[in-house]
C-alpha positions as CSV (number, residue, x, y, z in Angstrom):
1,M,37.9,-6.7,-21.5
2,L,37.0,-10.3,-20.7
3,V,38.0,-13.7,-22.1
4,V,35.3,-16.3,-22.0
5,S,35.1,-19.9,-23.3
6,A,32.0,-22.0,-24.1
7,A,31.2,-25.2,-26.0
8,G,30.1,-24.4,-29.6
9,P,29.9,-26.1,-33.0
10,R,33.1,-27.8,-34.1
11,R,35.2,-25.7,-36.5
12,D,38.0,-27.0,-38.7
13,F,41.5,-25.9,-38.0
14,L,43.2,-23.6,-40.5
15,S,45.3,-25.3,-43.1
16,E,48.9,-25.8,-42.1
17,D,51.3,-23.2,-43.5
18,G,54.3,-24.7,-45.3
19,E,55.6,-28.2,-44.9
20,S,56.5,-30.0,-41.7
21,E,57.7,-33.4,-40.6
22,A,55.3,-36.3,-41.1
23,Q,54.9,-36.9,-37.4
24,A,54.1,-33.2,-36.7
25,A,51.7,-33.1,-39.7
26,Y,49.9,-36.2,-38.4
27,S,49.6,-34.6,-34.9
28,Y,48.1,-31.4,-36.4
29,A,45.6,-33.3,-38.5
30,L,44.6,-35.5,-35.6
31,A,44.0,-32.5,-33.3
32,G,41.9,-30.9,-36.0
33,L,39.7,-34.0,-36.2
34,E,39.4,-34.4,-32.5
35,M,35.9,-33.6,-31.2
36,S,33.4,-34.7,-28.6
37,A,30.6,-37.2,-29.2
38,D,28.1,-34.5,-30.1
39,G,30.4,-32.7,-32.5
40,R,31.1,-29.7,-30.3
41,M,34.3,-28.0,-29.2
42,D,35.4,-25.3,-26.8
43,S,35.8,-21.9,-28.3
44,H,37.4,-18.8,-26.8
45,E,36.1,-15.3,-27.3
46,V,37.3,-11.8,-26.3
47,R,34.6,-9.5,-25.2
48,L,34.5,-5.8,-24.4
49,V,31.7,-5.2,-21.8
50,S,30.3,-2.1,-20.1
51,P,31.4,-1.8,-16.5
52,T,28.0,-0.4,-15.5
53,S,25.5,-2.6,-17.3
54,W,27.7,-5.6,-18.3
55,K,26.4,-5.3,-21.8
56,V,28.6,-6.8,-24.5
57,L,29.9,-3.9,-26.6
58,W,32.2,-5.9,-28.9
59,M,33.5,-9.4,-29.2
60,H,36.0,-11.3,-31.3
61,Q,36.2,-15.1,-31.7
62,L,39.6,-16.6,-31.6
63,L,40.8,-19.2,-34.2
64,P,39.8,-22.9,-33.8
65,G,41.9,-24.5,-31.1
66,E,43.3,-21.1,-30.0
67,R,43.3,-20.3,-26.3
68,S,43.7,-16.9,-24.6
69,L,46.3,-16.9,-21.8
70,C,46.5,-13.2,-20.8
71,V,44.8,-9.9,-21.5
72,T,45.9,-6.5,-20.2
73,A,45.8,-2.7,-21.0
74,V,49.0,-1.2,-22.3
75,H,50.2,2.2,-23.4
76,L,52.5,1.9,-26.4
77,K,54.6,4.6,-28.0
78,D,54.3,4.9,-31.8
79,Q,57.9,5.3,-32.9
80,T,56.7,6.9,-36.2
81,S,54.4,9.6,-34.8
82,D,55.9,9.8,-31.2
83,A,52.3,9.5,-29.9
84,T,51.3,7.2,-26.9
85,I,48.4,5.0,-27.8
86,P,46.3,3.1,-25.2
87,M,45.5,-0.4,-26.4
88,L,44.3,-3.8,-25.1
89,A,46.9,-6.6,-25.7
90,I,45.8,-10.2,-25.8
91,G,48.2,-13.2,-25.7
92,T,47.1,-16.6,-27.0
93,S,48.4,-20.1,-27.6
94,F,47.7,-22.9,-30.0
95,S,48.6,-26.5,-29.2
96,A,48.1,-29.4,-31.5
97,G,49.6,-32.2,-29.4
98,E,53.0,-33.0,-28.0
99,D,54.5,-33.7,-31.5
100,Y,53.5,-30.3,-32.9
101,P,55.3,-27.1,-31.8
102,C,53.1,-24.8,-29.7
103,S,52.7,-21.3,-31.1
104,G,50.9,-18.2,-30.0
105,R,49.7,-14.8,-31.2
106,V,49.7,-11.2,-29.9
107,I,46.5,-9.3,-30.7
108,L,46.3,-5.5,-30.3
109,V,42.8,-4.0,-29.9
110,E,42.1,-0.3,-30.0
111,V,38.9,0.8,-28.1
112,V,37.0,3.3,-30.4
113,K,33.8,5.3,-30.1
114,G,31.5,5.1,-33.1
115,N,29.5,7.8,-34.7
116,D,26.4,6.7,-32.8
117,G,28.3,7.1,-29.5
118,A,28.6,3.4,-28.8
119,W,32.0,2.0,-27.8
120,G,33.6,-0.9,-29.6
121,G,36.8,-2.6,-30.4
122,N,39.0,-2.6,-33.5
123,I,41.9,-5.1,-34.1
124,V,44.7,-3.0,-35.4
125,F,47.4,-5.7,-35.4
126,H,48.1,-9.4,-34.8
127,R,51.3,-11.4,-35.1
128,E,52.2,-15.1,-34.6
129,F,55.1,-16.1,-32.4
130,K,57.0,-19.4,-32.1
131,G,55.7,-20.1,-28.6
132,P,52.7,-19.4,-26.3
133,I,52.3,-15.8,-25.1
134,T,52.1,-16.4,-21.4
135,N,52.4,-12.8,-20.1
136,I,52.0,-9.3,-21.6
137,S,52.9,-5.9,-20.2
138,S,54.5,-2.6,-21.3
139,V,57.8,-0.9,-20.3
140,E,58.9,2.6,-21.4
141,G,56.3,2.6,-24.2
142,Y,57.4,-0.8,-25.6
143,L,55.4,-4.0,-25.6
144,L,56.8,-6.5,-23.2
145,L,55.9,-10.2,-23.6
146,S,57.1,-13.7,-22.6
147,T,57.1,-16.7,-24.8
148,G,58.1,-19.8,-22.8
149,N,61.4,-18.9,-21.2
150,R,62.1,-15.9,-23.4
151,L,61.3,-12.3,-22.4
152,E,61.3,-9.7,-25.2
153,T,60.2,-6.2,-26.1
154,C,58.6,-5.1,-29.3
155,I,58.5,-1.6,-30.9
156,L,55.2,-0.3,-32.3
157,K,55.4,1.5,-35.7
158,S,52.7,2.9,-38.0
159,A,52.7,3.3,-41.7
160,Q,49.6,4.3,-43.8
161,D,47.2,3.8,-40.9
162,K,48.6,0.3,-40.2
163,F,50.6,-0.8,-37.2
164,T,53.5,-3.2,-37.0
165,L,55.5,-4.7,-34.2
166,Q,59.3,-5.0,-34.5
167,R,61.1,-7.2,-32.0
168,S,64.0,-5.6,-30.2
169,A,65.4,-6.6,-26.8
170,F,65.6,-10.2,-25.6
171,F,66.3,-12.0,-22.3
172,E,66.5,-15.8,-21.8
173,G,65.0,-17.0,-18.6
174,P,65.8,-20.4,-16.9
175,S,62.8,-22.4,-17.8
176,L,59.2,-21.0,-18.1
177,I,58.1,-17.4,-17.2
178,T,54.9,-17.7,-15.2
179,S,54.4,-14.1,-14.0
180,L,55.5,-10.7,-15.2
181,N,55.2,-7.2,-13.6
182,V,56.7,-3.8,-14.4
183,V,57.3,-0.6,-12.3
184,K,58.8,2.2,-14.4
185,N,61.8,0.4,-16.1
186,F,62.1,-2.3,-13.5
187,I,60.8,-5.8,-14.5
188,L,60.0,-8.7,-12.2
189,A,59.8,-12.2,-13.7
190,G,58.6,-15.3,-11.9
191,D,59.8,-18.7,-13.1
192,A,58.2,-22.1,-12.9
193,Q,61.2,-23.7,-11.2
194,H,63.8,-21.0,-10.4
195,S,61.9,-18.4,-8.3
196,V,62.0,-14.7,-9.2
197,Q,64.4,-12.5,-11.2
198,F,64.7,-8.8,-10.9
199,L,65.6,-7.1,-14.2
200,R,65.9,-3.6,-15.7
201,Y,65.2,-2.3,-19.1
202,K,67.7,0.1,-20.5
203,D,66.5,2.2,-23.5
204,Q,70.1,3.0,-24.5
205,G,71.1,0.1,-26.6
206,K,67.6,-1.5,-25.9
207,Q,68.7,-4.1,-23.4
208,I,67.0,-6.1,-20.7
209,M,69.7,-6.3,-18.0
210,P,69.5,-8.7,-15.0
211,L,70.0,-7.0,-11.6
212,A,69.5,-9.7,-9.0
213,K,67.6,-13.0,-8.5
214,D,66.7,-15.5,-5.8
215,F,69.2,-18.3,-6.0
216,G,66.7,-20.7,-4.4
217,A,64.3,-22.9,-6.3
218,A,60.6,-22.3,-6.3
219,C,57.5,-22.8,-8.5
220,V,56.3,-19.2,-8.8
221,R,52.6,-18.9,-9.4
222,S,52.4,-15.2,-9.1
223,C,54.6,-12.3,-8.0
224,Q,54.3,-8.5,-7.6
225,F,56.0,-5.3,-6.5
226,V,55.2,-3.7,-3.1
227,I,56.2,0.0,-2.8
228,A,56.7,1.9,0.4
229,G,57.8,5.4,-0.3
230,S,61.1,5.1,-2.3
231,S,61.6,1.5,-1.3
232,L,60.8,-1.3,-3.8
233,H,60.0,-4.8,-2.4
234,I,59.0,-8.1,-4.0
235,I,56.3,-10.5,-3.0
236,M,56.1,-14.0,-4.4
237,A,53.7,-16.9,-4.0
238,D,54.8,-20.5,-4.7
239,G,52.7,-23.5,-5.7
240,E,52.4,-24.9,-2.1
241,G,50.6,-21.9,-0.6
242,N,53.6,-20.0,0.7
243,V,54.2,-16.2,0.4
244,R,57.8,-15.0,0.4
245,A,59.2,-11.4,0.5
246,F,62.4,-10.2,-1.0
247,T,64.2,-6.9,-1.3
248,Y,67.0,-5.6,-3.5
249,T,70.0,-4.4,-1.4
250,P,73.0,-4.0,-3.6
251,N,75.1,-2.3,-0.8
252,D,74.6,-5.3,1.5
253,P,77.8,-7.6,1.5
254,K,75.5,-10.6,1.7
255,S,73.9,-9.8,-1.6
256,W,77.1,-10.7,-3.6
257,K,77.5,-7.1,-5.0
258,G,73.7,-6.9,-5.6
259,Q,73.4,-10.2,-7.5
260,K,71.3,-12.0,-4.9
261,L,67.9,-10.9,-3.5
262,D,67.5,-10.7,0.2
263,N,64.9,-13.1,1.5
264,W,63.6,-11.4,4.6
265,G,60.2,-13.0,5.2
266,A,58.0,-16.0,4.5
267,L,54.4,-17.0,5.5
268,H,52.4,-20.1,4.9
269,V,48.8,-19.2,4.0
270,G,47.6,-22.7,3.0
271,K,46.0,-21.6,-0.3
272,G,47.3,-21.3,-3.8
273,I,47.6,-17.6,-4.8
274,S,47.0,-17.5,-8.6
275,Y,47.1,-13.7,-9.2
276,M,48.4,-10.6,-7.5
277,L,47.3,-7.1,-8.3
278,R,49.3,-4.0,-7.3
279,A,46.9,-1.3,-5.9
280,P,47.5,2.1,-4.2
281,M,46.7,1.9,-0.5
282,Q,46.8,4.3,2.5
283,Y,46.4,4.2,6.2
284,R,43.0,5.3,7.5
285,A,44.7,6.7,10.6
286,D,46.3,9.5,8.6
287,R,44.4,10.1,5.3
288,S,45.7,13.7,5.0
289,S,49.4,12.7,4.9
290,R,50.8,11.8,1.5
291,S,53.6,9.9,3.2
292,S,51.0,7.4,4.5
293,K,50.3,6.2,1.0
294,A,51.9,3.1,-0.5
295,S,51.3,0.4,-3.1
296,G,50.4,-3.1,-1.8
297,A,49.4,-6.4,-3.4
298,V,45.9,-7.8,-3.5
299,C,46.2,-11.6,-3.7
300,V,43.5,-13.8,-5.2
301,T,43.4,-17.5,-4.2
302,D,42.2,-20.5,-6.1
303,R,39.3,-20.9,-3.7
304,G,37.9,-17.4,-4.2
305,G,39.6,-15.8,-1.2
306,M,41.5,-12.6,-1.0
307,H,44.6,-11.4,0.9
308,V,46.3,-8.0,1.1
309,V,50.1,-7.6,1.5
310,M,51.1,-4.0,2.4
311,P,54.1,-2.4,3.9
312,L,53.6,-0.7,7.3
313,T,54.4,2.9,8.0
314,Q,57.8,3.8,9.5
315,D,57.1,6.4,12.1
316,E,57.9,6.6,15.9
317,A,54.3,5.8,17.0
318,T,54.0,2.8,14.7
319,D,57.5,1.5,15.5
320,Q,56.7,1.5,19.3
321,A,53.5,-0.4,18.6
322,L,55.1,-2.9,16.3
323,A,57.8,-3.8,18.8
324,A,55.2,-6.0,20.6
325,I,54.3,-8.0,17.4
326,E,56.9,-10.8,18.0
327,P,55.9,-11.7,21.6
328,L,52.2,-11.2,20.8
329,S,52.3,-13.4,17.7
330,K,54.0,-16.2,19.6
331,A,51.4,-16.0,22.4
332,L,48.4,-15.9,20.1
333,A,49.6,-18.8,17.9
334,S,49.7,-21.1,20.9
335,S,46.7,-19.7,22.9
336,V,43.9,-19.0,20.5
337,A,41.6,-22.0,19.9
338,N,42.1,-23.7,16.5
339,T,39.8,-25.6,14.2
340,A,39.7,-29.4,14.9
341,G,42.6,-29.0,17.4
342,L,45.1,-28.4,14.6
343,N,48.7,-27.4,15.6
344,P,49.0,-23.7,14.6
345,L,52.7,-23.6,15.0
346,A,53.3,-26.6,12.8
347,F,50.9,-25.1,10.1
348,R,52.8,-21.8,10.0
349,R,56.2,-23.6,9.8
350,R,55.3,-25.4,6.6
351,Y,57.1,-22.8,4.5
352,Q,60.4,-24.1,6.0
353,K,59.7,-27.7,4.9
354,S,57.9,-27.4,1.6
355,L,59.4,-29.6,-1.1
356,L,60.1,-28.6,-4.7
357,P,58.6,-31.8,-6.2
358,L,55.4,-30.7,-4.4
359,Q,55.6,-27.3,-6.1
360,G,57.1,-25.8,-3.0
361,A,60.6,-24.3,-2.7
362,T,64.1,-25.0,-1.6
363,F,66.2,-22.2,0.0
364,Y,69.7,-21.3,-0.9
365,D,70.0,-19.6,2.5
366,T,68.6,-20.8,5.8
367,P,64.8,-20.1,5.9
368,P,63.8,-17.2,8.2
369,S,62.6,-18.3,11.6
370,L,58.8,-18.3,12.2
371,F,58.4,-15.0,14.2
372,D,61.7,-13.2,13.6
373,Q,61.1,-12.0,10.1
374,G,59.7,-9.1,8.1
375,L,56.2,-10.5,7.3
376,V,53.4,-10.1,9.9
377,D,50.4,-12.3,10.0
378,G,47.5,-9.8,10.1
379,D,44.8,-12.4,10.6
380,L,46.6,-13.7,13.7
381,L,46.8,-10.3,15.2
382,Q,43.2,-9.5,14.4
383,S,42.2,-12.5,16.6
384,F,43.4,-10.6,19.6
385,L,40.8,-7.8,19.1
386,Q,38.1,-10.5,18.8
387,Q,38.8,-12.2,22.1
388,S,37.1,-11.4,25.4
389,T,38.4,-8.7,27.8
390,G,39.5,-11.4,30.3
391,F,41.5,-13.3,27.7
392,Q,43.2,-10.0,26.6
393,D,44.1,-9.1,30.2
394,R,45.5,-12.6,30.9
395,L,47.6,-12.5,27.7
396,A,48.8,-9.0,28.5
397,Q,49.8,-10.0,32.0
398,Q,51.6,-13.0,30.6
399,L,53.6,-10.9,28.2
400,G,54.2,-8.0,30.7
401,I,52.8,-5.5,28.2
402,D,49.9,-3.1,28.7
403,R,46.7,-4.3,27.0
404,D,46.1,-1.0,25.3
405,K,49.5,-1.2,23.7
406,L,48.7,-4.7,22.4
407,A,45.4,-3.4,21.0
408,A,47.2,-0.5,19.4
409,T,49.6,-2.9,17.7
410,C,46.7,-4.9,16.2
411,R,45.0,-1.7,15.0
412,A,48.2,-0.5,13.3
413,V,48.0,-3.5,11.1
414,R,44.2,-3.3,10.7
415,D,43.9,0.4,9.7
416,I,44.6,0.0,6.0
417,S,42.3,1.0,3.1
418,I,42.5,0.4,-0.6
419,E,42.0,3.5,-2.8
């Protein structure tokens, strides 16, 4: 499922439902008359394409002035028949100026196969909300969506081959929810000004319960869960190119009885990360072991780059190799040649000084030091393997660590594959 936009013939806005204030009605009418010099306007379309031939199998044009903000695959439980139905959920927004309230729609599309064997789409339900639909997901068979600062779940019901959505649980966030992710019944919400919040959906009583949050301030562009065995961790990217790591430790006295997330790592990558995708990964060194599998985050940047964040294995051999990471990282950061003579240590310390007005962050606790933290810069360690043998020998002699052990440390970070 793709969402595309292109310039097309101008279309009139739909007539306004009901009566509104004179200033709002004027703003709506003015937005409907607005057009370019050649009488064309941007139109958004939802298209279902073949993954092999990229042939368009089905498409649906959104309303005039409507924009699509998110599209995702969900599995919703029909409360009437108790059946789980896979669907495609689309979240849209409609803005007609600052004097008119912004609204949005949820569109549910069912992928069907026709009598001729061709795949297509069928819109089974759509509903308007008083706010833009910025994120969509599913939790425990319920539709989970965010409208502005509100997070809510909707129950799917069917009657006479027609579907309806009934709103159930609600949670009010601080300002604007920019990112939303779900693992089982755990929910991770990123806010435009107040960092991340860790929530849990409770089916009994249909409640969205807050578990913990980061008490610092940050403009969250994207966030994701990282899973290592039975441990659940949180990765967050702010608006100034910093990646931060959190974990939920309710038994730690510093967590205020579990109310505060533990910030155990930060890294400045220098690029804005606009999207994170959780993907199953494993270590190439041990493909046969199920314990070597984990779920990491594939991060996509504004400039078309890609990063991978993944937890490292916890075994005796790996722990011995990773013990050399801190001294090796310090030595490489100050020894490897840098582009245009830039200061690599000052660049990596930017996460400690990023300002909130610049879409950075402010810490509630003291920021973690540069090399004594839980995040490892894999690109920096990879540079050791690319150096000459003489450089490696000199660096190993300087650190007092065997060169083969340093190389094993770098390979432990490198040997990762995405399933």
